[in-house]
TORTIKE-601685 format. One line per field, with one value per residue (C-alpha): residue number from 1; x, y, z. Coordinates in nm, 2 decimals. Layout:
REM residues N
pos: [NUM;...]
xx: [X;...]
yy: [Y;...]
zz: [Z;...]
END
This chain:
REM residues 790
pos: [1;2;3;4;5;6;7;8;9;10;11;12;13;14;15;16;17;18;19;20;21;22;23;24;25;26;27;28;29;30;31;32;33;34;35;36;37;38;39;40;41;42;43;44;45;46;47;48;49;50;51;52;53;54;55;56;57;58;59;60;61;62;63;64;65;66;67;68;69;70;71;72;73;74;75;76;77;78;79;80;81;82;83;84;85;86;87;88;89;90;91;92;93;94;95;96;97;98;99;100;101;102;103;104;105;106;107;108;109;110;111;112;113;114;115;116;117;118;119;120;121;122;123;124;125;126;127;128;129;130;131;132;133;134;135;136;137;138;139;140;141;142;143;144;145;146;147;148;149;150;151;152;153;154;155;156;157;158;159;160;161;162;163;164;165;166;167;168;169;170;171;172;173;174;175;176;177;178;179;180;181;182;183;184;185;186;187;188;189;190;191;192;193;194;195;196;197;198;199;200;201;202;203;204;205;206;207;208;209;210;211;212;213;214;215;216;217;218;219;220;221;222;223;224;225;226;227;228;229;230;231;232;233;234;235;236;237;238;239;240;241;242;243;244;245;246;247;248;249;250;251;252;253;254;255;256;257;258;259;260;261;262;263;264;265;266;267;268;269;270;271;272;273;274;275;276;277;278;279;280;281;282;283;284;285;286;287;288;289;290;291;292;293;294;295;296;297;298;299;300;301;302;303;304;305;306;307;308;309;310;311;312;313;314;315;316;317;318;319;320;321;322;323;324;325;326;327;328;329;330;331;332;333;334;335;336;337;338;339;340;341;342;343;344;345;346;347;348;349;350;351;352;353;354;355;356;357;358;359;360;361;362;363;364;365;366;367;368;369;370;371;372;373;374;375;376;377;378;379;380;381;382;383;384;385;386;387;388;389;390;391;392;393;394;395;396;397;398;399;400;401;402;403;404;405;406;407;408;409;410;411;412;413;414;415;416;417;418;419;420;421;422;423;424;425;426;427;428;429;430;431;432;433;434;435;436;437;438;439;440;441;442;443;444;445;446;447;448;449;450;451;452;453;454;455;456;457;458;459;460;461;462;463;464;465;466;467;468;469;470;471;472;473;474;475;476;477;478;479;480;481;482;483;484;485;486;487;488;489;490;491;492;493;494;495;496;497;498;499;500;501;502;503;504;505;506;507;508;509;510;511;512;513;514;515;516;517;518;519;520;521;522;523;524;525;526;527;528;529;530;531;532;533;534;535;536;537;538;539;540;541;542;543;544;545;546;547;548;549;550;551;552;553;554;555;556;557;558;559;560;561;562;563;564;565;566;567;568;569;570;571;572;573;574;575;576;577;578;579;580;581;582;583;584;585;586;587;588;589;590;591;592;593;594;595;596;597;598;599;600;601;602;603;604;605;606;607;608;609;610;611;612;613;614;615;616;617;618;619;620;621;622;623;624;625;626;627;628;629;630;631;632;633;634;635;636;637;638;639;640;641;642;643;644;645;646;647;648;649;650;651;652;653;654;655;656;657;658;659;660;661;662;663;664;665;666;667;668;669;670;671;672;673;674;675;676;677;678;679;680;681;682;683;684;685;686;687;688;689;690;691;692;693;694;695;696;697;698;699;700;701;702;703;704;705;706;707;708;709;710;711;712;713;714;715;716;717;718;719;720;721;722;723;724;725;726;727;728;729;730;731;732;733;734;735;736;737;738;739;740;741;742;743;744;745;746;747;748;749;750;751;752;753;754;755;756;757;758;759;760;761;762;763;764;765;766;767;768;769;770;771;772;773;774;775;776;777;778;779;780;781;782;783;784;785;786;787;788;789;790]
xx: [-7.10;-7.27;-7.56;-7.66;-7.63;-7.90;-8.12;-8.13;-8.19;-8.44;-8.64;-8.59;-8.77;-9.03;-9.03;-9.03;-9.34;-9.57;-9.43;-9.30;-9.17;-9.09;-8.99;-8.77;-8.63;-8.54;-8.34;-8.12;-8.05;-7.96;-7.75;-7.56;-7.55;-7.39;-7.15;-7.27;-7.32;-7.02;-7.22;-7.31;-7.59;-7.76;-7.74;-7.88;-8.15;-8.23;-8.22;-8.50;-8.72;-8.70;-8.81;-9.09;-9.20;-9.18;-8.90;-8.69;-8.46;-8.36;-8.27;-8.05;-7.88;-7.81;-7.68;-7.42;-7.28;-7.19;-6.83;-6.85;-7.14;-7.21;-7.42;-7.75;-7.65;-7.71;-7.98;-8.18;-8.15;-8.27;-8.55;-8.63;-8.61;-8.85;-9.12;-9.09;-9.13;-8.88;-8.75;-8.52;-8.34;-8.37;-8.21;-7.96;-7.85;-7.86;-7.59;-7.36;-7.38;-7.05;-7.16;-7.55;-7.70;-8.08;-8.24;-8.11;-8.23;-8.57;-8.58;-8.56;-8.77;-9.06;-9.04;-9.07;-9.31;-9.58;-9.51;-9.65;-9.29;-9.29;-9.08;-8.78;-8.87;-8.84;-8.50;-8.34;-8.46;-8.26;-7.98;-7.98;-7.96;-7.67;-7.49;-7.51;-7.80;-8.03;-8.42;-8.56;-8.94;-8.97;-8.83;-9.03;-9.35;-9.26;-9.16;-9.47;-9.68;-9.49;-9.56;-9.89;-9.94;-9.76;-9.98;-9.62;-9.67;-9.41;-9.16;-9.40;-9.37;-8.94;-8.96;-9.25;-8.96;-8.70;-8.93;-8.93;-8.54;-8.44;-8.70;-8.99;-9.25;-9.42;-9.37;-9.68;-9.61;-9.44;-9.74;-10.04;-9.86;-9.77;-10.14;-10.25;-10.00;-10.19;-10.54;-10.43;-10.25;-10.65;-10.44;-10.71;-10.58;-10.26;-10.42;-10.63;-10.31;-10.08;-10.40;-10.41;-10.02;-10.05;-10.01;-10.20;-10.45;-10.49;-10.77;-10.57;-10.50;-10.87;-10.96;-10.71;-10.85;-11.22;-11.16;-10.97;-11.28;-11.54;-11.34;-11.34;-11.68;-11.66;-11.91;-12.03;-11.70;-11.59;-11.91;-11.81;-11.50;-11.63;-11.84;-11.55;-11.38;-11.63;-11.66;-11.27;-11.30;-11.07;-11.05;-11.29;-11.16;-11.33;-11.11;-11.26;-11.61;-11.54;-11.38;-11.69;-11.98;-11.78;-11.89;-12.25;-12.25;-12.25;-12.49;-12.59;-12.44;-12.61;-12.60;-12.43;-12.41;-12.43;-12.71;-12.80;-13.09;-13.08;-13.29;-13.12;-13.12;-13.05;-12.78;-12.94;-13.04;-12.67;-12.57;-12.81;-12.65;-12.32;-12.43;-12.61;-12.26;-12.05;-12.30;-12.29;-11.88;-11.89;-11.80;-12.06;-11.86;-11.60;-11.60;-11.42;-11.67;-11.98;-11.85;-11.85;-12.22;-12.31;-12.13;-12.35;-12.65;-12.65;-12.51;-12.81;-13.08;-13.14;-13.08;-13.34;-13.11;-12.81;-12.96;-13.10;-12.69;-12.58;-12.80;-12.65;-12.32;-12.14;-11.85;-11.89;-11.63;-11.55;-11.58;-11.93;-12.06;-11.89;-12.09;-12.41;-12.39;-12.28;-12.57;-12.80;-12.65;-12.75;-13.09;-13.09;-13.16;-12.98;-13.19;-13.08;-12.70;-12.68;-12.89;-12.63;-12.35;-12.53;-12.54;-12.21;-12.05;-12.30;-12.19;-11.79;-11.66;-11.48;-11.59;-11.28;-11.25;-11.42;-11.73;-11.74;-11.69;-12.01;-12.22;-12.15;-12.22;-12.54;-12.62;-12.55;-12.70;-13.01;-12.99;-12.98;-12.71;-12.78;-12.71;-12.41;-12.27;-12.35;-12.14;-11.89;-11.85;-11.84;-11.53;-11.18;-10.98;-11.15;-11.02;-10.93;-11.25;-11.45;-11.39;-11.41;-11.78;-11.91;-11.81;-11.98;-12.25;-12.32;-12.17;-12.43;-12.73;-12.62;-12.52;-12.24;-12.17;-12.14;-11.89;-11.64;-11.69;-11.60;-11.33;-11.13;-11.17;-11.00;-10.74;-10.69;-10.67;-10.35;-10.55;-10.39;-10.65;-10.62;-10.72;-11.10;-11.09;-11.03;-11.29;-11.56;-11.47;-11.43;-11.76;-11.90;-11.69;-11.86;-12.18;-12.16;-11.95;-11.66;-11.39;-11.11;-11.16;-11.13;-10.81;-10.68;-10.75;-10.61;-10.31;-10.34;-10.35;-10.02;-9.85;-9.95;-9.88;-10.24;-10.30;-10.18;-10.47;-10.68;-11.00;-10.88;-10.85;-11.19;-11.32;-11.15;-11.26;-11.63;-11.52;-11.40;-11.68;-11.94;-11.78;-11.78;-11.39;-11.40;-11.11;-10.95;-11.14;-11.01;-10.64;-10.71;-10.85;-10.56;-10.29;-10.44;-10.16;-10.42;-10.80;-11.08;-11.41;-11.52;-11.29;-11.43;-11.77;-11.69;-11.55;-11.90;-12.10;-11.91;-11.91;-12.29;-12.36;-12.15;-12.38;-12.14;-12.30;-12.15;-11.81;-11.96;-12.06;-11.70;-11.59;-11.80;-11.75;-11.35;-11.41;-11.55;-11.28;-11.05;-11.17;-11.35;-11.73;-11.96;-12.12;-12.49;-12.38;-12.23;-12.53;-12.75;-12.54;-12.50;-12.87;-12.95;-12.74;-12.97;-13.28;-13.13;-13.06;-13.35;-13.15;-13.41;-13.20;-12.90;-13.07;-13.18;-12.86;-12.76;-13.07;-12.91;-12.63;-12.78;-12.95;-12.67;-12.43;-12.74;-12.86;-13.19;-13.34;-13.09;-13.33;-13.12;-13.05;-13.38;-13.56;-13.28;-13.41;-13.75;-13.69;-13.50;-13.75;-14.00;-13.83;-13.74;-14.18;-14.18;-14.39;-14.51;-14.17;-14.13;-14.41;-14.35;-14.00;-14.15;-14.41;-14.13;-13.90;-13.79;-13.73;-13.94;-13.81;-14.01;-13.75;-13.91;-14.27;-14.17;-14.01;-14.27;-14.57;-14.35;-14.32;-14.66;-14.71;-14.41;-14.61;-14.95;-15.10;-15.27;-15.55;-15.26;-15.05;-15.32;-15.40;-15.02;-15.07;-15.30;-15.13;-14.80;-15.03;-15.21;-14.88;-14.76;-14.51;-14.45;-14.46;-14.25;-14.25;-14.11;-14.39;-14.65;-14.48;-14.48;-14.86;-14.98;-14.76;-14.98;-15.28;-15.22;-15.11;-15.44;-15.68;-15.80;-15.79;-16.02;-15.82;-15.50;-15.69;-15.75;-15.41;-15.25;-15.51;-15.39;-15.04;-15.01;-15.33;-15.27;-14.92;-14.73;-14.57;-14.53;-14.63;-14.35;-14.33;-14.31;-14.64;-14.80;-14.68;-14.82;-15.17;-15.16;-15.07;-15.35;-15.62;-15.45;-15.46;-15.87;-15.91;-15.97;-15.77;-15.90;-15.88;-15.49;-15.44;-15.61;-15.43;-15.07;-15.19;-15.23;-14.91;-14.60;-14.35;-14.46;-14.15;-14.08;-14.04;-14.15;-14.51;-14.54;-14.44;-14.71;-14.98;-14.84;-14.88;-15.21;-15.31;-15.18;-15.41;-15.71;-15.67;-15.62;-15.48;-15.51;-15.35;-15.11;-15.00;-14.98;-14.77;-14.54;-14.47;-14.41;-14.13;-13.98;-13.92;-13.80;-13.57;-13.53;-13.28;-13.56;-13.70;-14.02;-14.24;-14.17;-14.25;-14.53;-14.71;-14.61;-14.83;-15.12;-15.15;-15.05;-15.35;-15.58;-15.49;-15.31;-15.04;-14.89;-14.86;-14.69;-14.42;-14.38;-14.30;-14.09;-13.88;-13.90;-13.68;-13.47;-13.37;-13.31;-13.10;-13.25;-13.23;-13.44;-13.35;-13.33;-13.56;-13.38;-13.44;-13.28;-13.36;-13.23;-13.10;-12.88;-12.57;-12.64;-12.80;-12.90;-12.92;-13.05;-13.11;-13.40;-13.22;-13.39;-13.53;-13.69;-13.48;-13.38;-13.00;-12.77;-12.60;-12.40;-12.43;-12.41;-12.30;-12.40;-12.32;-11.99]
yy: [19.86;20.01;19.78;19.87;20.21;20.19;19.98;20.21;20.50;20.31;20.26;20.63;20.71;20.50;20.74;21.05;20.94;20.86;21.14;20.89;21.08;20.82;20.52;20.75;20.89;20.49;20.48;20.78;20.62;20.31;20.48;20.67;20.34;20.18;20.49;20.56;20.93;21.08;20.91;21.22;21.03;20.92;21.27;21.42;21.20;21.22;21.63;21.57;21.33;21.60;21.88;21.67;21.61;21.97;21.92;22.24;22.26;21.90;21.93;22.24;22.08;21.78;21.97;22.15;21.85;21.73;21.70;21.70;21.86;21.80;22.03;21.78;21.85;22.24;22.20;21.95;22.22;22.51;22.32;22.25;22.63;22.70;22.40;22.56;22.90;23.04;23.27;23.51;23.18;23.04;23.33;23.35;23.00;23.06;23.34;23.09;22.81;22.75;22.64;22.63;22.41;22.46;22.30;22.53;22.87;22.66;22.56;22.94;23.12;22.89;22.92;23.31;23.31;23.06;23.31;23.62;23.75;23.73;24.03;23.91;23.56;23.75;23.92;23.58;23.43;23.75;23.68;23.30;23.42;23.67;23.39;23.17;22.90;22.79;22.78;22.46;22.40;22.39;22.75;22.89;22.76;22.94;23.25;23.26;23.24;23.55;23.73;23.67;23.77;24.10;24.17;24.20;24.09;24.23;24.04;23.72;23.81;23.81;23.46;23.33;23.44;23.23;22.92;22.92;22.98;22.65;22.46;22.43;22.64;22.27;22.15;22.10;22.24;22.55;22.60;22.59;22.82;23.07;23.02;23.13;23.43;23.57;23.49;23.67;23.95;24.01;23.93;23.74;23.75;23.61;23.35;23.21;23.21;23.03;22.76;22.71;22.61;22.39;22.04;21.85;22.02;21.90;21.97;22.20;22.39;22.38;22.50;22.80;22.90;22.90;23.07;23.39;23.38;23.43;23.72;23.88;23.87;23.58;23.38;23.16;23.12;22.97;22.73;22.65;22.54;22.33;22.15;22.12;21.98;21.70;21.60;21.53;21.33;21.53;21.43;21.65;21.71;21.85;22.20;22.20;22.14;22.40;22.68;22.60;22.64;22.98;23.08;22.93;23.24;23.51;23.66;23.63;23.28;23.20;22.83;22.57;22.27;21.97;21.82;21.89;22.11;22.49;22.64;22.91;22.83;23.07;23.06;22.82;22.56;22.54;22.54;22.28;22.09;22.10;21.99;21.66;21.59;21.62;21.33;21.14;21.15;21.08;21.41;21.49;21.45;21.63;21.95;22.23;22.14;22.13;22.47;22.62;22.45;22.65;22.99;22.90;22.85;23.18;23.40;23.29;23.40;23.02;22.99;22.68;22.47;22.61;22.51;22.15;22.09;22.25;22.03;21.72;21.79;21.51;21.78;22.16;22.42;22.78;22.82;22.69;22.86;23.21;23.12;23.06;23.43;23.61;23.44;23.58;23.95;23.92;23.84;24.13;23.92;24.03;23.86;23.49;23.63;23.66;23.33;23.13;23.32;23.17;22.84;22.79;22.92;22.66;22.37;22.48;22.67;22.98;23.29;23.40;23.77;23.67;23.54;23.88;24.06;23.89;23.93;24.28;24.30;24.14;24.42;24.69;24.55;24.46;24.88;24.72;24.96;24.94;24.59;24.60;24.86;24.61;24.34;24.62;24.72;24.34;24.27;24.26;24.35;24.48;24.40;24.67;24.52;24.55;24.96;24.97;24.78;25.00;25.31;25.20;25.15;25.51;25.67;25.46;25.57;25.94;25.95;26.13;26.27;25.92;25.79;26.11;26.01;25.61;25.77;25.97;25.66;25.45;25.67;25.70;25.30;25.36;25.15;25.26;25.34;25.19;25.39;25.19;25.37;25.70;25.70;25.61;25.88;26.13;26.04;26.18;26.47;26.58;26.47;26.73;27.00;26.97;27.10;27.15;26.78;26.67;26.84;26.67;26.32;26.48;26.53;26.19;26.03;26.19;26.11;25.70;25.76;25.72;26.02;25.86;25.58;25.60;25.49;25.76;26.03;26.01;26.04;26.36;26.49;26.47;26.59;26.89;26.96;26.93;27.17;27.43;27.39;27.30;27.41;27.21;26.90;27.01;26.99;26.66;26.54;26.68;26.50;26.16;25.95;25.68;25.78;25.54;25.58;25.66;25.98;26.09;26.05;26.21;26.52;26.55;26.51;26.75;27.03;26.98;27.03;27.36;27.42;27.40;27.18;27.33;27.25;26.85;26.86;26.89;26.69;26.42;26.50;26.46;26.13;25.98;26.14;25.97;25.62;25.59;25.43;25.61;25.39;25.45;25.69;25.87;25.90;25.98;26.26;26.40;26.37;26.57;26.85;26.86;26.89;27.15;27.38;27.24;27.17;26.88;26.87;26.81;26.53;26.34;26.33;26.15;25.95;25.80;25.73;25.53;25.35;25.23;25.13;24.95;25.12;25.14;24.90;24.99;25.15;25.42;25.56;25.52;25.68;26.00;25.99;26.01;26.33;26.52;26.48;26.56;26.87;26.98;26.99;26.70;26.46;26.26;26.14;26.06;25.84;25.64;25.58;25.46;25.25;25.06;25.03;24.70;24.64;24.93;25.02;25.25;25.54;25.49;25.48;25.81;25.99;25.96;26.04;26.38;26.44;26.46;26.66;26.93;26.97;26.98;26.68;26.60;26.32;26.13;26.11;25.98;25.71;25.63;25.59;25.34;25.18;25.14;25.04;24.78;24.65;24.53;24.81;24.93;25.32;25.52;25.87;26.03;25.85;26.06;26.38;26.34;26.24;26.50;26.78;26.70;26.71;27.05;27.17;26.98;27.10;26.76;26.81;26.60;26.33;26.43;26.42;26.09;25.98;26.16;26.00;25.65;25.72;25.51;25.34;25.10;25.14;25.21;25.53;25.81;26.17;26.39;26.80;26.78;26.58;26.81;27.10;26.96;26.91;27.30;27.42;27.23;27.36;27.73;27.70;27.56;27.86;27.64;27.87;27.75;27.42;27.45;27.66;27.36;27.13;27.34;27.36;26.96;26.91;26.73;27.01;27.35;27.53;27.47;27.78;27.63;27.58;27.90;28.03;27.79;27.92;28.29;28.28;28.11;28.43;28.67;28.51;28.48;28.83;28.70;28.98;28.83;28.47;28.64;28.84;28.52;28.34;28.64;28.67;28.28;28.31;28.61;28.41;28.12;28.33;28.72;28.70;28.54;28.84;28.63;28.73;29.06;29.07;28.86;29.02;29.39;29.26;29.16;29.52;29.68;29.42;29.55;29.96;29.94;30.15;30.26;29.92;29.81;30.08;29.99;29.61;29.75;29.98;29.73;29.49;29.79;29.88;29.49;29.46;29.20;29.15;29.02;28.76;28.88;28.66;28.46;28.33;28.21;28.11;27.80;27.84;27.66;27.78;27.71;27.86;28.23;28.34;28.65;28.84;29.09;29.41;29.62;29.84;29.53;29.55;29.18;29.22;28.95;28.81;28.53;28.29;27.94;27.72;27.34;27.22;27.32]
zz: [16.97;16.61;16.62;16.96;16.91;16.59;16.83;17.08;16.85;16.69;17.03;17.10;16.73;16.85;17.19;16.98;16.74;17.05;17.26;17.56;17.80;18.09;17.84;17.68;17.99;18.13;17.74;17.85;18.17;18.02;17.76;18.06;18.26;17.92;17.88;17.52;17.63;17.42;17.13;16.90;16.75;17.01;17.21;16.89;16.90;17.27;17.21;16.98;17.21;17.51;17.26;17.12;17.48;17.56;17.77;17.62;17.95;17.95;17.59;17.64;17.92;17.71;17.44;17.66;17.82;17.48;17.39;17.03;16.83;16.47;16.25;16.33;16.69;16.62;16.38;16.66;16.97;16.69;16.58;17.02;17.05;16.75;16.84;17.16;17.03;17.19;16.88;17.06;17.23;16.87;16.67;16.94;16.86;16.49;16.49;16.76;16.46;16.36;16.04;15.87;15.61;15.42;15.69;15.97;15.77;15.69;16.07;16.19;15.85;15.92;16.31;16.24;15.98;16.17;16.48;16.33;16.28;15.90;15.84;16.06;15.81;15.49;15.64;15.73;15.40;15.20;15.44;15.32;14.97;15.05;15.19;14.85;15.02;14.75;14.88;14.87;14.81;15.21;15.24;14.93;15.12;15.41;15.20;15.08;15.35;15.53;15.18;15.19;15.55;15.52;15.16;15.01;14.66;14.52;14.73;14.67;14.25;14.34;14.49;14.21;13.99;14.17;14.20;13.82;13.75;13.99;13.88;14.19;14.03;13.97;14.33;14.51;14.83;14.63;14.41;14.69;14.89;14.59;14.53;14.90;14.88;14.56;14.73;15.07;14.86;14.67;14.36;14.20;13.85;13.93;14.17;13.88;13.66;13.95;14.02;13.60;13.59;13.91;13.69;13.93;14.19;14.50;14.79;14.95;14.55;14.53;14.85;14.87;14.52;14.61;14.93;14.69;14.51;14.78;14.96;14.61;14.58;14.28;14.50;14.14;14.06;14.36;14.37;14.02;14.11;14.37;14.14;13.95;14.23;14.28;13.94;13.89;14.20;14.40;14.78;14.94;15.30;15.61;15.53;15.17;15.27;15.54;15.29;15.08;15.38;15.41;15.06;15.14;15.43;15.15;14.97;14.65;14.60;14.26;14.14;14.30;14.09;14.32;14.10;13.70;13.78;13.64;13.94;14.11;14.50;14.75;14.96;15.26;15.04;14.88;15.24;15.34;15.03;15.16;15.46;15.35;15.18;15.49;15.63;15.30;15.38;15.75;15.85;16.10;16.39;16.32;16.56;16.31;16.03;16.26;16.37;16.02;15.94;16.26;16.09;15.79;15.92;16.16;15.87;15.65;15.92;15.99;16.37;16.41;16.21;16.39;16.71;16.63;16.49;16.77;17.03;16.85;16.87;17.05;17.15;17.17;17.23;17.29;16.92;16.91;17.17;17.02;16.66;16.84;17.03;16.74;16.53;16.82;16.76;16.38;16.49;16.72;16.99;17.28;17.53;17.39;17.35;17.74;17.75;17.56;17.75;18.09;17.98;17.83;18.18;18.36;18.14;18.25;17.95;18.04;17.83;17.63;17.45;17.12;17.36;17.53;17.21;17.05;17.37;17.37;17.00;17.07;17.26;17.08;16.77;16.96;17.06;17.43;17.52;17.90;17.89;17.70;17.94;18.24;18.02;17.96;18.32;18.46;18.24;18.45;18.18;17.87;17.53;17.26;17.06;17.36;17.44;17.05;17.03;17.33;17.21;16.88;17.04;17.20;16.90;16.69;16.92;16.91;17.26;17.21;17.54;17.69;17.43;17.44;17.87;17.79;17.58;17.85;18.10;17.85;17.85;18.20;18.19;17.96;17.69;17.37;17.11;16.74;16.40;16.47;16.79;16.66;16.38;16.61;16.85;16.57;16.42;16.81;16.86;16.49;16.63;16.90;16.71;16.94;16.69;16.97;17.10;16.70;16.72;17.01;16.84;16.48;16.67;16.89;16.53;16.41;16.70;16.64;16.25;16.21;16.00;15.68;15.74;15.46;15.71;15.98;15.71;15.64;15.99;15.98;15.69;15.82;16.15;16.00;15.77;16.03;16.25;15.95;15.88;15.52;15.39;15.66;15.56;15.19;15.31;15.48;15.11;14.91;15.12;15.11;14.88;14.73;14.75;14.84;14.75;15.15;15.13;14.82;14.97;15.29;15.12;14.89;15.18;15.38;15.08;15.06;15.44;15.42;15.16;14.90;14.62;14.32;14.46;14.53;14.17;14.09;14.33;14.19;13.81;13.90;14.09;13.79;13.57;13.81;13.74;14.06;14.04;14.26;14.56;14.65;14.92;14.62;14.43;14.77;14.82;14.48;14.46;14.76;14.62;14.32;14.57;14.79;14.45;14.29;13.96;13.79;13.45;13.68;13.88;13.56;13.44;13.77;13.75;13.36;13.52;13.82;13.57;13.37;13.66;13.84;14.13;14.05;14.32;14.58;14.84;15.00;14.65;14.51;14.83;14.75;14.39;14.51;14.75;14.47;14.20;14.51;14.62;14.24;14.17;13.97;14.21;13.90;13.80;14.17;14.16;13.84;13.99;14.32;14.20;13.97;14.29;14.39;14.78;14.90;15.30;15.55;15.41;15.06;15.22;15.42;15.13;14.87;15.13;15.19;14.87;14.81;15.11;15.00;14.65;14.81;14.70;15.05;14.95;14.77;15.06;15.26;15.01;15.00;15.37;15.36;15.11;15.34;15.57;15.38;15.25;15.63;15.60;15.97;16.00;16.21;16.36;16.04;15.81;16.05;16.03;15.65;15.64;15.90;15.72;15.38;15.58;15.69;15.36;15.19;15.47;15.55;15.90;16.06;15.86;16.01;16.36;16.32;16.19;16.50;16.74;16.60;16.62;16.97;16.97;16.68;16.62;16.90;16.80;17.07;16.94;16.97;16.94;16.54;16.57;16.77;16.54;16.24;16.40;16.53;16.18;16.04;16.33;16.29;15.92;15.93;16.20;16.48;16.74;17.02;16.95;16.89;17.17;17.41;17.25;17.31;17.70;17.69;17.54;17.74;17.54;17.55;17.52;17.14;16.98;16.60;16.78;16.92;16.58;16.41;16.63;16.58;16.19;16.18;16.40;16.14;15.88;16.13;16.29;16.64;16.83;17.18;17.10;16.88;17.16;17.40;17.18;17.07;17.44;17.43;17.17;17.32;17.65;17.46;17.21;17.21;16.94;16.66;16.45;16.37;16.65;16.63;16.23;16.24;16.57;16.37;16.04;16.22;16.32;16.04;15.85;16.11;16.09;16.44;16.32;16.65;16.79;16.49;16.51;16.86;16.80;16.53;16.79;17.04;16.70;16.67;17.04;17.09;16.76;16.62;16.24;16.02;15.78;15.41;15.17;14.92;14.59;14.25;13.90;13.68;13.32;13.06;13.23;13.57;13.83;13.97;14.30;14.43;14.77;14.86;15.04;15.29;15.00;14.88;14.55;14.38;14.42;14.19;14.47;14.31;14.04;14.10;13.81;13.84;13.52;13.36]
END
């Protein structure tokens, strides 16, 4: 009997290994006919067999019919429930178990950790320890995995201590899991130490360590580790190659070191080297690795190579299509992304959530918001990611009204927003200055316990600042437990926006004292404060800090520095910096041209504009505003008209009201008022107060009363409370000795209760700034002292 039982158990084991469902059922029938159903050992094997074949109900029926059960029986049915991801049933069964051993605990802990119930997994582990069971290497591997997923490094460190205490710290499973935990918790120093403590690291150890280094932006170190892996002849599998391809897709890769050359290669060349290695090792048909290659090439902008790999893949998956669609988005090719989506469906692949989001992102990034909306409206049940993507598209395109409208529709559909949703809608509400709506979102965030979220707090600070409630923004800032650079930047930008530049400097100083390193945005904001206060000395100090911290080649910061020097009157310093600056973009050129315009250097501005065209940089609308302003201020009328006429013809830029204003100002300053009037009559946008103000100012200089009266009437029609037309028209009459007319204009101004804005002036001295206001009696009154350098 014992020999027959052993034989049947052996056959069952073969059925388990091969998932031979029909053969296993025949063996079960044979056991029943042989009256061996009461054999606990065979019944345990049958439970395992049915569980392996995903027949959990059959396993349970067999378990319930067993006359005698042992610990192995309970563990078998527990394992069956865990394998089927029926974790609630598994937990109930676990509680009912008459006895448990380490296998019981490990089975439940591992299942919970694998299925996203990491906190419950740790709870079961703590109960296991409380009941006196000693963890094994399987236990600790699952626990470290749970700690990493929860980013609970303190719990991970405690378990690390236990592994050392019980002598499992050198076990390969434990050390690799420990390394992965520290990597996921971004404790790179601990991860490096854990890697160094591994007696004989394998491919899993190297792969985990490379990923940790890459995630902490230590890309060069990740490549050096891969080089060490190759030199030590560690087995390189497809997972290792996939990991290093992920490193290749990042910027600033440095030297890969797959060869002995000292040349520093771009990241795409490194990826090509790894691609060659995958072919050499025979992994070119591995679909997971092929998808990693696609991802690497698309992220490096090499869509041609990605398409060659994609076309030659023997098998493609949804992931392959999704990567190609995402790559089109990175290249701003929405039409091609939609084409890939259509081809995907034509080949019988069903688009998943990632497909839809990637296509939507491609449309948004390409600026094709209409195509994105059509894509979104075609979704039967859009995911939260899809809602966030389309909302972000409207917000970034400053179509805030549509973003708010869509957010309301989202609420009507009972889709719960997350912190990203609320941050996006806060940005749109701030753009529309709808503080009441912002307060409602603030209340929703508190109800959903998002108010302590640092990401959302920055959005709230920005919203209240833009709505003029700077004190409320400060209160939110003060309540944040752990401030990051984004919060500091939001607060400084809010203060600057509300003309509290002194306070912005104070915050900048506090930020440095707390050990927080300024970002590009920090420097751009504080340089803007220097420009607004015309504080050249303070701007130079900030410039020195930027040099020390290596921000000199950042286009965003460099543009702000040029703007600061120009507005402080030191246009030569601005040009010196511009000439040595690397990586100039359109914004940088615009700032320098505008700097010349502000300081009356029209010829230099025009020459720089021509240099910009010659360099291949494409001018935009702001470029033309800057150069036309320079022409206006320097009397280069005909040059300005020539540039204005070239806007649409040569550069495809549609003239806006700002460009027309510059030309009208230029003609007016030159006394060519008739041409200015003719141009205004031809303009598509006549109802603009600035245009008529500019014309009225020119009429005052050239004493054209008739045209001045027309300009004043247009201004009063468009903005009755604007003091400019009254003052300018009265001054024209006064200059011509028409005192009665001047008096009549001032009386009309008084009757309509129109108030003239007072003059404002300031001086800089060693202790800071002194600001003055001119009162009605034309006396200089010390209004406030603004100290910018404590």
